[in-house]
C-alpha positions, 0 to 999 in steps of 0.5 A: 461475473466479470473476469477480474472478479472470477480470475479473484475468485480463482486467486483465493480459492487457490491461497485458501482465502474465504469468500466470507474472510472478514477483509474481503468484507471490510476492503473494497475490491481495487482494480490494477491501474491501467496507466502507470509511470516511472517513480525512480528507485525506491530505498532498495534500488528496484524501479517504482511506478504508479499512476500519473496523478499519483506520480505527480503529487508524490513528486511535489510532496517529495520536493516540499518535505525535501525543502523543510529537511526531511528525506522520504523514500519510497519502499513499494508502490504499484504492485500487481494482483500477481505479485500480491499473490506471491507474497501471500504464497511466500509467507504460507510457503513458510508456514504462516497461516492464511488469517495471520498473512491478512492482518499485514498483507491485503488479499489479491484484489483488495490492496490499495497498491493494485491502484497505483496509488498507495505508496509505501514510504520510508526514510533513510533513519528507519527500517523500512516497513516497520511500525518504528517509522511512526517515530521519525520526522519523516512521519511527523511530517507526513502526519502535518502535511501528506493531506495538503498534497492528497495523501492520507493514511489508509491503516491508522491504529484500530482501523475497521479493516483488519489490517495492522497498523502501518505508518509507512502506507500511504495512499493517494485519495485527495477526495476519499475518506475509505481505501480504494 
């Protein structure tokens, strides 16, 4: 077993994520990006980072949307395995069950955010990370244009990964058909 796989197994055991959990069976393992570049501040004033080709594609897509009168903002980008584990720990501390958490968050090691290619996108006229984003001009613009920049919606309604619908979650994967 690789060091990374051993690290994930230990985290999953600590978080009480069973090795046979359906999410672990459905979502591929995602390695952490080895090279990240700055994207600037997100909608919350936090620095965000992505791998270089994703950053270039984001900048091009952001500029094209702006030229069409649509403002796209980042809500989140790269997340380390440890950060993802911290998100889950906080939800567990709030009394949520691990099964409930794993319908809205990927297990550590299975989040596209680890790759530096996933972006959570919002717009000034929408609450970030909420399904209501689908009713914004920004989402309509993404549906029409994101693929041209190599981005795809990772978790549409009724996706096979057991993740709730996330209209804000877009991943740079120009040739891929499944989450990476």
